[in-house]
N, C-alpha and C positions, 0 to 999 in steps of 0.2 A: 648539374642542378640537383639540389638536395630535395628529396621527397618530404613535403611538410607533414605527412602522416607517419613517417618513419619513427618518430619519437613518441607517438601517441600510444596510450594504453587504455584499456577499458576502465571505466570508473570502478574503484575498489568498493569493498563493503563500507569502509569509512566514508568514501565519497557519497555512497547511497544514503548513509545515515545523515550526512549534511544536507543532501538534496531533500530528503524526507522532512528534516527539521524546517528547512526553508519552505517546503510545500505546506507544512502544517501552519506556518505563520501566515500564509495567504488565505487560509480557510476563514470563513466568517467567524467573528468573535463569538457569536451565539452558539455556533456549532462546536467550537473549541471548548467553551465553558460547559456545554452539555456533555461532551466526551470526557472531560476531566483529565485524569492521569492514566488513560489506557496506554501502556507502553508499546512502543514500536521497535521490533527487532528486525535485523536484516541478516539473511544467510544466503549462500549461493543457491541452495536447493531445499525443497522440503525434506524432512527426515523420512525414513522408511515407514514409520508408523502413519504419517500423514498420507504418503503415497498409497499405502494399503487401505487406510480408512476411507480416503476419497476415491478409491478405485481408479487411480490415474494410470494411463497407459505408459507415460514417461514422466520424469521429474520436470519436464518443460511444460506440462499441461496446466500449471497453476501459477499465477503471478503473485498472489498474496492470500492470506488467510486470517480470519478472525478466529482465534483459539480461545475458547472459554464458553461462558454461558451468557447469552445476550439478555438484555432487559426484558424482551417479550417472553423469554423462557424462565423468568424469575431470577435473573442474574444481578439484581440490584444489591443483594446482601450476599457476601461470600459465605460459602458453606465450608465447614471444617473439612480439611483434606482436599479441597478443590484448589487447583492452581489458579492464580490470578488471571484475569482476562488479558489478552495480549494480541497485538496485530503483528503479523509476519509479512515482510516483503522478501520476495525471492529474486535475487540479483540477476542470475543467469537467464531465467525465463523472461524477466522484464527486458533485459538487453536484447534478447532474440526478438521479442515482440516489437521493440523499438526499431531494430534493424530491418525488420520485415514490413513495418508500417508504411503505407503509401499515403497516409493522411497528413504527413508533415508535422506530426506531433513531436514536441520536444520531450526529452527524457523526464524533465520536471513535470510536464503535463500528465504523462503516463503514471508517474509515481503518485501525483495528486489524485488521479482517478482511482488508483488501487487503494490508497489510503481512505478516501471518502467511501468507496464501496465497502471496504472491510469494516470500517467503523460504523457505517450505516447499518450493517448487519446487527451490530451490538444494540442499536436503538430500534430496529425493526422498520427502518425507513423504506419507503417505496423507491422503485427505480426513478420515478419522476422527482421525488424529494432529493435524491442523490445527484441527479442531473442539475437541479437548480443550485445546489450547494457548489458543485463543480463550476458552474457558470459564474457564480459570484467570486469564486477563487481566481478564475482566469481574469475576470474584470479587475479585481484588486491587484493582481500580479502585473497587469499591463499599465496600471496608473503610475 
């Protein structure tokens, strides 16, 4: 008997980008319009600068990061020499979180959560605001 998992591999960075794009589409239109074109990048782990800056014990201690200047901190207008705002998703930590999750969350739900949370930082949303946006995304996704 062949093991059905023998041919399975972990989702690649490209897979994550596709899942993130699909997750983005499930977010409420008003949120997507507000967020505009904040790009999302996927890498396996945060870079050394991020690990040091965030004082992480390991590279697995962070699922995603909004990198830039959020609107509450005056990030509406780019400053010369400032890198553009960007959201990072970290594939390996997200996969570990998913594997260890006992809540039955799908990988797509976790990626949606990280996207909303990180973009929410850009706009200064409260945790309650972000939870409401996620709930709407889950509702739209199940329709």
